[in-house]
MDTraj code that builds the backbone (N, CA, C; nanometers):
import mdtraj as md
import numpy as np

residues = "MET ALA ASN THR THR PHE THR GLY PRO VAL ILE SER THR ASN GLY PHE VAL GLY ALA VAL THR GLY ASP VAL THR GLY ASP VAL VAL GLY LEU VAL GLN VAL PRO THR TYR THR VAL SER THR ALA PRO SER ALA ALA SER ILE ALA GLY SER LEU VAL TYR VAL SER ASP GLY ALA ALA GLY SER ALA ILE LEU ALA PHE SER ASP GLY THR ASN TRP LYS ARG SER ASP THR GLY ALA THR ILE ALA ALA SER".split()
xyz = np.array([
    [0.0779, -0.1008, 0.0155],
    [-0.0200, -0.0340, 0.0008],
    [0.0674, 0.0928, 0.0064],
    [0.0890, 0.2458, -0.1001],
    [0.1364, 0.3283, -0.0941],
    [0.0702, 0.4878, -0.0002],
    [0.1924, 0.4876, 0.0403],
    [0.1291, 0.6311, 0.1426],
    [0.1575, 0.7456, 0.0629],
    [0.0930, 0.8522, 0.0333],
    [0.1498, 0.9795, -0.0202],
    [0.1273, 1.1184, 0.0848],
    [0.2208, 1.1589, 0.0980],
    [0.2394, 1.3036, 0.1818],
    [0.2717, 1.4451, 0.1199],
    [0.1464, 1.5099, 0.1294],
    [0.1822, 1.6809, 0.0654],
    [0.1474, 1.7532, 0.1542],
    [0.1424, 1.9056, 0.1115],
    [0.1152, 1.9688, 0.1552],
    [0.0236, 2.1075, 0.0491],
    [-0.0533, 2.2231, 0.0891],
    [-0.1078, 2.2858, 0.0217],
    [-0.2690, 2.2213, -0.0130],
    [-0.3379, 2.3037, -0.0789],
    [-0.4874, 2.2564, -0.0993],
    [-0.4986, 2.1594, -0.1950],
    [-0.5878, 2.0639, -0.1805],
    [-0.6467, 1.9659, -0.2554],
    [-0.8022, 1.9988, -0.3164],
    [-0.7695, 2.0606, -0.4518],
    [-0.8684, 2.0554, -0.5172],
    [-0.9153, 1.9366, -0.6515],
    [-1.0658, 1.9276, -0.6108],
    [-1.0792, 1.8382, -0.7371],
    [-1.2043, 1.9335, -0.7991],
    [-1.1587, 1.9029, -0.9132],
    [-1.3055, 1.9350, -1.0179],
    [-1.3479, 1.8388, -1.0472],
    [-1.3497, 1.7298, -1.0163],
    [-1.4359, 1.5633, -1.0650],
    [-1.4774, 1.4882, -0.9690],
    [-1.4437, 1.5816, -0.8388],
    [-1.4718, 1.4284, -0.7427],
    [-1.3478, 1.3643, -0.7186],
    [-1.3523, 1.2832, -0.6179],
    [-1.2700, 1.1774, -0.5820],
    [-1.3171, 1.0693, -0.5678],
    [-1.2242, 0.9539, -0.6065],
    [-1.3063, 0.8346, -0.6357],
    [-1.1807, 0.7537, -0.6089],
    [-1.2636, 0.6488, -0.4612],
    [-1.1252, 0.5158, -0.4094],
    [-1.2270, 0.4552, -0.3101],
    [-1.1206, 0.3744, -0.2908],
    [-1.1789, 0.3026, -0.1786],
    [-1.1289, 0.3226, -0.0533],
    [-1.1626, 0.3363, 0.0744],
    [-1.1277, 0.3780, 0.1798],
    [-1.1021, 0.2086, 0.2760],
    [-1.0062, 0.1325, 0.3032],
    [-1.0655, 0.0485, 0.4008],
    [-0.9741, 0.0566, 0.4867],
    [-1.0034, -0.0165, 0.6248],
    [-0.9330, -0.0266, 0.7312],
    [-0.9789, 0.0506, 0.8545],
    [-0.9422, 0.0476, 0.9838],
    [-0.9445, 0.1859, 1.0696],
    [-0.8780, 0.3122, 0.9948],
    [-0.9694, 0.4061, 0.9725],
    [-0.9340, 0.5532, 0.9436],
    [-1.0126, 0.6159, 1.0131],
    [-0.9382, 0.7245, 1.0663],
    [-0.9312, 0.8093, 1.1307],
    [-0.8789, 0.9410, 1.1615],
    [-0.9222, 1.0420, 1.1993],
    [-0.8501, 1.1791, 1.1496],
    [-0.9182, 1.2840, 1.1537],
    [-0.8667, 1.4210, 1.1369],
    [-0.9482, 1.5695, 1.1063],
    [-0.8804, 1.6053, 0.9727],
    [-0.9763, 1.6795, 0.9419],
    [-0.9655, 1.7474, 0.8154],
    [-0.9254, 1.8660, 0.8621],
    [-0.7483, 1.8893, 0.8766],
    [-0.7264, 2.0469, 0.8845],
    [-0.6967, 2.1295, 0.7439],
    [-0.7967, 2.2593, 0.7717],
    [-0.7895, 2.3392, 0.6960],
    [-0.9008, 2.3371, 0.5513],
    [-0.8579, 2.3954, 0.4645],
    [-1.0306, 2.3946, 0.3615],
    [-1.0717, 2.2933, 0.3068],
    [-1.1588, 2.2417, 0.2911],
    [-1.2027, 2.1765, 0.2114],
    [-1.2894, 2.2112, 0.0749],
    [-1.2271, 2.2433, -0.0472],
    [-1.3071, 2.2805, -0.1822],
    [-1.4016, 2.1925, -0.2748],
    [-1.4968, 2.1817, -0.2398],
    [-1.5976, 2.0898, -0.3452],
    [-1.6139, 2.1957, -0.4678],
    [-1.6460, 2.1086, -0.5563],
    [-1.6708, 2.1503, -0.7192],
    [-1.8176, 2.2501, -0.6968],
    [-1.7834, 2.3337, -0.7829],
    [-1.8890, 2.4128, -0.7960],
    [-1.9744, 2.4033, -0.8951],
    [-2.1305, 2.4483, -0.9272],
    [-2.1956, 2.4395, -1.0492],
    [-2.3373, 2.5146, -0.9954],
    [-2.3814, 2.5014, -1.1339],
    [-2.5509, 2.5820, -1.1032],
    [-2.6122, 2.4979, -1.1070],
    [-2.8059, 2.5097, -1.0822],
    [-2.8751, 2.4425, -1.0680],
    [-2.8745, 2.3355, -1.1907],
    [-2.8421, 2.4032, -1.3148],
    [-2.8494, 2.3293, -1.4446],
    [-2.7432, 2.2978, -1.5099],
    [-2.5748, 2.3086, -1.4261],
    [-2.5259, 2.2452, -1.4538],
    [-2.4639, 2.1041, -1.3590],
    [-2.5243, 2.0983, -1.2735],
    [-2.5029, 1.9936, -1.1424],
    [-2.5161, 1.8687, -1.2385],
    [-2.4199, 1.7583, -1.2199],
    [-2.4416, 1.6293, -1.2474],
    [-2.5096, 1.5714, -1.1949],
    [-2.6095, 1.4482, -1.2530],
    [-2.6891, 1.3720, -1.2022],
    [-2.6177, 1.2963, -1.0605],
    [-2.7433, 1.3447, -0.9632],
    [-2.7233, 1.2592, -0.8468],
    [-2.7036, 1.1245, -0.7958],
    [-2.7946, 1.0824, -0.9446],
    [-2.7859, 0.9498, -0.9419],
    [-2.6306, 0.8630, -0.9282],
    [-2.6550, 0.7334, -0.8086],
    [-2.5322, 0.6835, -0.7939],
    [-2.4116, 0.7237, -0.7551],
    [-2.4316, 0.8374, -0.6863],
    [-2.3347, 0.9071, -0.5956],
    [-2.3909, 0.9678, -0.4434],
    [-2.4427, 0.8960, -0.4137],
    [-2.5096, 0.9355, -0.2584],
    [-2.3665, 0.9725, -0.1876],
    [-2.4076, 1.1057, -0.0890],
    [-2.3537, 1.1179, -0.0268],
    [-2.2457, 1.2233, -0.0750],
    [-2.2126, 1.2477, -0.1772],
    [-2.1327, 1.3562, -0.2738],
    [-2.1878, 1.4430, -0.2150],
    [-2.1018, 1.5470, -0.2257],
    [-2.1299, 1.7044, -0.1844],
    [-2.0728, 1.7870, -0.3306],
    [-2.1560, 1.9004, -0.3058],
    [-2.1223, 2.0141, -0.4523],
    [-2.1620, 2.1600, -0.3847],
    [-2.1121, 2.2570, -0.4246],
    [-2.1467, 2.3789, -0.4211],
    [-2.2120, 2.4164, -0.5105],
    [-2.3216, 2.4755, -0.5075],
    [-2.4415, 2.5309, -0.6133],
    [-2.4768, 2.6509, -0.5793],
    [-2.3963, 2.7374, -0.6938],
    [-2.3832, 2.8590, -0.6853],
    [-2.5522, 2.9496, -0.6551],
    [-2.6928, 2.9058, -0.7405],
    [-2.7886, 2.9377, -0.7344],
    [-2.9120, 2.8291, -0.6678],
    [-2.8218, 2.7255, -0.6122],
    [-2.9470, 2.6231, -0.5490],
    [-3.0482, 2.6313, -0.4810],
    [-3.0389, 2.7793, -0.3857],
    [-3.1195, 2.7707, -0.2751],
    [-3.2314, 2.9078, -0.3338],
    [-3.3110, 2.8999, -0.4292],
    [-3.3824, 3.0043, -0.4806],
    [-3.3090, 3.1366, -0.5641],
    [-3.1943, 3.0977, -0.5865],
    [-3.1000, 3.1994, -0.6250],
    [-2.9967, 3.2345, -0.5801],
    [-2.9531, 3.1700, -0.4692],
    [-2.8653, 3.2005, -0.3522],
    [-2.7598, 3.0621, -0.3551],
    [-2.6541, 3.0778, -0.3155],
    [-2.5373, 2.9701, -0.2740],
    [-2.6314, 2.8557, -0.1677],
    [-2.5360, 2.7442, -0.2112],
    [-2.5813, 2.6635, -0.1233],
    [-2.4845, 2.5173, -0.1602],
    [-2.4593, 2.4785, 0.0243],
    [-2.3775, 2.3636, -0.0373],
    [-2.4950, 2.2396, -0.0195],
    [-2.4805, 2.1466, -0.1387],
    [-2.5747, 2.0339, -0.1486],
    [-2.5030, 1.9099, -0.1215],
    [-2.6080, 1.8089, -0.0638],
    [-2.5264, 1.6794, -0.1025],
    [-2.6166, 1.5649, -0.2214],
    [-2.5979, 1.4873, -0.2611],
    [-2.6754, 1.3823, -0.3388],
    [-2.7551, 1.2832, -0.2195],
    [-2.8669, 1.2319, -0.2656],
    [-2.9593, 1.1580, -0.1677],
    [-2.9209, 1.0307, -0.2787],
    [-2.8659, 1.0275, -0.3859],
    [-2.8989, 0.9119, -0.4880],
    [-2.9641, 0.9191, -0.5789],
    [-3.0594, 1.0188, -0.5802],
    [-3.1411, 1.0491, -0.6440],
    [-3.1927, 1.2250, -0.6895],
    [-3.1539, 1.2862, -0.5862],
    [-3.1413, 1.4529, -0.6209],
    [-3.0208, 1.5285, -0.5198],
    [-3.0517, 1.6271, -0.5586],
    [-2.9311, 1.6974, -0.4998],
    [-3.0050, 1.8002, -0.3814],
    [-2.9816, 1.7694, -0.2655],
    [-3.1031, 1.8500, -0.1707],
    [-2.9849, 1.9483, -0.0933],
    [-3.0377, 2.0477, -0.0414],
    [-3.0076, 2.1634, 0.0322],
    [-2.9322, 2.1254, 0.1617],
    [-2.8448, 2.1539, 0.1791],
    [-2.7975, 2.1212, 0.3146],
    [-2.8348, 2.1932, 0.4086],
    [-2.9596, 2.2943, 0.3966],
    [-3.0121, 2.4142, 0.5222],
    [-3.1217, 2.3249, 0.5368],
    [-3.2248, 2.3003, 0.4069],
    [-3.3885, 2.2662, 0.4640],
    [-3.3859, 2.0920, 0.4232],
    [-3.3004, 2.0384, 0.3154],
    [-3.3582, 1.9269, 0.2760],
    [-3.3934, 1.8853, 0.1567],
    [-3.4619, 2.0343, 0.1228],
    [-3.5102, 2.0427, -0.0128],
    [-3.4551, 2.0192, -0.1264],
    [-3.5145, 1.9701, -0.2248],
    [-3.4132, 1.9937, -0.3761],
    [-3.3686, 2.0849, -0.4166],
    [-3.2282, 2.0977, -0.4555],
    [-3.1872, 2.2667, -0.5004],
    [-3.3092, 2.3133, -0.6362],
    [-3.3266, 2.4114, -0.6245],
    [-3.4087, 2.4859, -0.7157],
    [-3.3281, 2.6450, -0.7787],
    [-3.3407, 2.6809, -0.8952],
    [-3.2894, 2.8138, -0.9025],
    [-3.3675, 2.8899, -0.8625],
    [-3.4829, 2.8737, -0.8395],
    [-3.6152, 3.0209, -0.8021],
    [-3.6882, 2.9206, -0.7107],
])
top = md.Topology()
chain = top.add_chain()
for i, resn in enumerate(residues, 1):
    res = top.add_residue(resn, chain, resSeq=i)
    for name in ("N", "CA", "C"):
        top.add_atom(name, md.element.get_by_symbol(name[0]), res)
traj = md.Trajectory(xyz[None], top)
């Protein structure tokens, strides 16, 4: 198994994919940057349950962090499906 050590921000423009096995513990220290979309450009929420995105207009035109429930992108504040209006 390989180990990688790095410094600086980790930025994903298309998400991270991989398997985590074993007893994994720890804290994220620093900034976490998630991909940014609009309601109309957000990828399908199907088959990526638990993923996070930043939707610049997903809270009736305002920005919101959203998560996939495996079917729709849901607002992190209310659980409602994202909508531009």
